[in-house]
N, C-alpha and C positions, 0 to 999 in steps of 0.2 A: 428470348433467352430464358434459361431456367431461373436466373436471379429475379426476373420480372414476372415469371409465371408461377411455378411451384417453388417459391423461395424457401418454404419451410423444409422441403426435402433437399434442396440444393445446399443450404447452409446447415442443415441438421439442427434447427433451432426451435424454440418455442417462444410464444409471446406472453408478456404480462403488462399490466397497466403501468404507465410511467407518467412523468410530469414534464418531459422535454418538449419544447415547442418545435414542431416540424418545420423544416425549411430547406434551403439549399444546403447540400452536404458540406460545403466548405465553411458555412456559417454555423453548423451544428456544434454545440459545445463539446469539447473533449478535455479530459483531465490530463492527457498525455502531452508533454512538451514535444515529444518526438513526432507528433502529428501536426505540429505547427510549422511555420516557415522559418526554421532555424538555420542560420548560416553564420560562419565566423565573421566577426566585425569588431570595431573598436570597443563595443559595449557588450558583445556576446563572445565568450571564449569557449572553444570546444576541444576535446581530446578524447582518445580512446586508451583503455587499459585492458590488457589481455591477461586472463587468469585461467590457466589450464584449458585453453581454447575457447573459453567463454569471454565475449567482448563486453566491456562496460563502456557505454557511450556517455561521456560527461559533457554537460553544457552549463556554463555559468552566466546568468543574466545579471549584468553589473549596473545597469542604469534604469531609472524610472521610465525613460523613453522607450528602451528596449522591452521592458515589461509591458508597457501599454501596447506596443507594436504587435506582440505575440500573445497578449492577453494572459500572461502568467506572472506571478509575483517574482521579484528579484530573488536570486539565490542560486544554489548549486543543484543540478539535477543529474541523477545517474539512471540510465536506462539499460536493462538487461533483457535480451530476447532469448527465447528458448522454444523447443518443441512442446506440444501439449503434454502435460504431466501424466496423462493416461497412456502415453506412448514412450515415456522415459523410464529406463530401469535403474540407471545410476544418476542420482541427483547430487552426488558429492561435489562435482565441479561447480554446479549452480549455487550450492550453499557456500562454497568457498568464495565465489564471486560476490555474493551478498555480504559476507563478512568483510571483504576488501572494500566494498563500496561504503559500508557503515563506518569503517575506519577513516575513509576519506572525508565523510560528512561530519563526523563527530570529533575528529582529531583524536580518536581512540579514547575518548572519555567514557569509560564503562564501569566505573567503581560503584556508582549509585544511580540506577535507572528506574524509570516508571514506564511500563508498557501499557498502552491503552488500546483496547480492541473496540474500534468504532463500528457501528452498524446495528442492524436488527437481526438477532439470532433466529427469529422465526421466519425470515424470508431468505431462502437459500442464496440468491445472488448477492445479498447484502450481509451474509453471515461470516465473511472472511475474517474480519477483525475479532469478533468474539471467539470464534473457533481457534484462531491463532493464539490469542491471549491465554486461552485455557490450557495450552500446551507449553507455554513458557515457564521455566522453573522459577518460582517465587522463593526468595531467600531472606527477605528482610526480617522475618520472624525468627530466624535461626540465630541463636546467641553465639558469642565468641567461644564460650566454653563448649557448647555442643559442636561447633565447627572443629575445635581441636580434638574432641573425643572421636569424631568421625574421620579425622585426617584431612579435613577440608578447609584448612586455614586460609587458603587463597580464594575462597568463595566470595564473589562480589555481591553487593546488595541489589536485589531486583524486586520490584513490586509490580503487580498486575491488576488492572481493573477493566471492566466492560461497563461503561456508563449507560448503555442502552440508548433509546431514542426519545426525543421530546414527547412524542405522542403517547408513549407508554409510561414515562416517568414524570412528566410535567416539569422537568428540569433540563435546561440546556446542558449538553455534554460538556461544553466549555466551562460552565460553572462548577460542575462536579470535578473536572480535571484540575481546575485552578485551585479549588479548596483542598484537594488531595495533595497537589504539589506544594502548596503553602505549608501543609502539615509535615510532609516527609522530606522536603528539600532535595529533590533529585538533581543530579548533574545534567541529566538529559531525559527528555520524554520521547518515546518512540510510539507513534500513532499508526496503527495498521487499519486500512480501510479498503473496501472494494471501490473500484474506479469505473468511469465510463469512457469508452473509446469511440472513435469515429469510423474505424474500418474493421471488418471481421477478422482480418489477418492478425490483429493485435489481441483479440479476445482470449484471455487465459493463456497468453503466450508472451507477456511482457511484464516485467517488474519495474516500477518507477519508484525511485527514492529521492527525496529532496529535503534540504534544510530550510525551505521556505514555509513549511507547515502545510496545513490542509484546511479547507472549508467543507465539513461534512455535508453531503447531499448536493454539492454544486454540480456534479455531472448530470443529475436528473432535474435540475432547476428547482431544487428544494434546499437551497443553501442556508446553512446555520452559521453561528458565530465561528469565526476562524480560529483554528488552533495553531498558534505560532509563537515565536519567542517574544514578540512585542506584547501579546495579550496574556501569555502565561508566565512571563518572567523567567523562563527556562528554555535553553536550546531545545528546539522541537524538530524531530525528524519524522517525515511521513513516508510510509511504505505502502504501496498499493499495487493491485493487479486488476486490470479491467475485466469485468464480468458481464457488462451489458453494452449495447450500442443502440442508438435511435433506429427504429424500424425503417424510417424513410431513407436511411443510408443504403438499404438493400433494394428498394424498388420505388420508382417514381409513382407507382400506383398508390403508394402509402403517403403521398404528399397531401395529407388531410389534417384535420384537427383531432384525429383519433388518439394522438399522444401515447404511442406504445413504444416500449423498449423490448429488445430481444436478448436472449441469453442462450448459450449452448444447451442442448438437451441433456447432456451429461454433467450439468453444472454442479450437482451434489457431489459427485466424485471429484471434479476438478477443484472445487472450493476446499474439500477435505484435504486433498494432496497439496494444494498451494499453501494452505494454512500450516500443514505439517512441515513443509520445506522452510517457510519463513521462520516458524517457531524454532526449528532446530538450528538454523543459521543464527538467530538471536541468542540462543543458548550458547552456541560456540563463541559468539562475540563477547557476551557478558562474562563467560567463565573460561578464559583462555588457559587456566591452570588444569582444566579437566580434559581428558581425551573423550572421543565420541562414545565409547562404551560406558564411561562413567556418566556422561550426560544422559545417555539412554536409560541407565538404571535409575536416574533421579527424575526422569520425565513422567 
């Protein structure tokens, strides 16, 4: 079959070095709760919300036993599936669904937010967070007097940082974020990061949002200190899109110790568009008093 022979042509992918341990596909680490064995039970609650024909799949892991069973932290998870962004002309319904999911996870606390762009801006599949954070409207520096003069009295406070990666800064991202949060006292932290999936069908076609936080690098076995409410002292929402999968998911011939991850050939375009969609949805969520044209003019 093509997936086992010329898998590069079949999946239209390219390879780059990763740190995931190759093994049976069902034991390969995935960041997506939707790829785990999720079923309604006494300690896992599921439901769906429809927003302009976009379905938000929600799952709440309520016990430590359930968290251990599916290898995901306790918390609420929202999953939104969509066609690849290089084939979608109208992203308005997707942005509206992201705003709705954010409201569910944050209980609409958006008066004072810190947006964190996680990842390495120099590696395209890992650049989602920094690119997204660069397009979110930062407003913390705008004084009340200036807001009034601009007719933007309803502008909410937003701060944005991209802490980089440990190998380049020598500082854990969690330490930078904690120090920043202690100084500016946000109501909520929104962390945006690239994720790892287990199946090609989810690559760049799924958004996962959760109030359980995130451990940067966990999808490629390079896990750093977790970013969560327990560690940061602030409600923390993680937003991510899978940009890589383990190469051994595609062919048993790759069941070796080569430790490679795969990413779509058009990953630069897909990351750019995904970051733009998430950033615009965040701007809509943080600034509900502004219409989309006003948000565009400030972006």
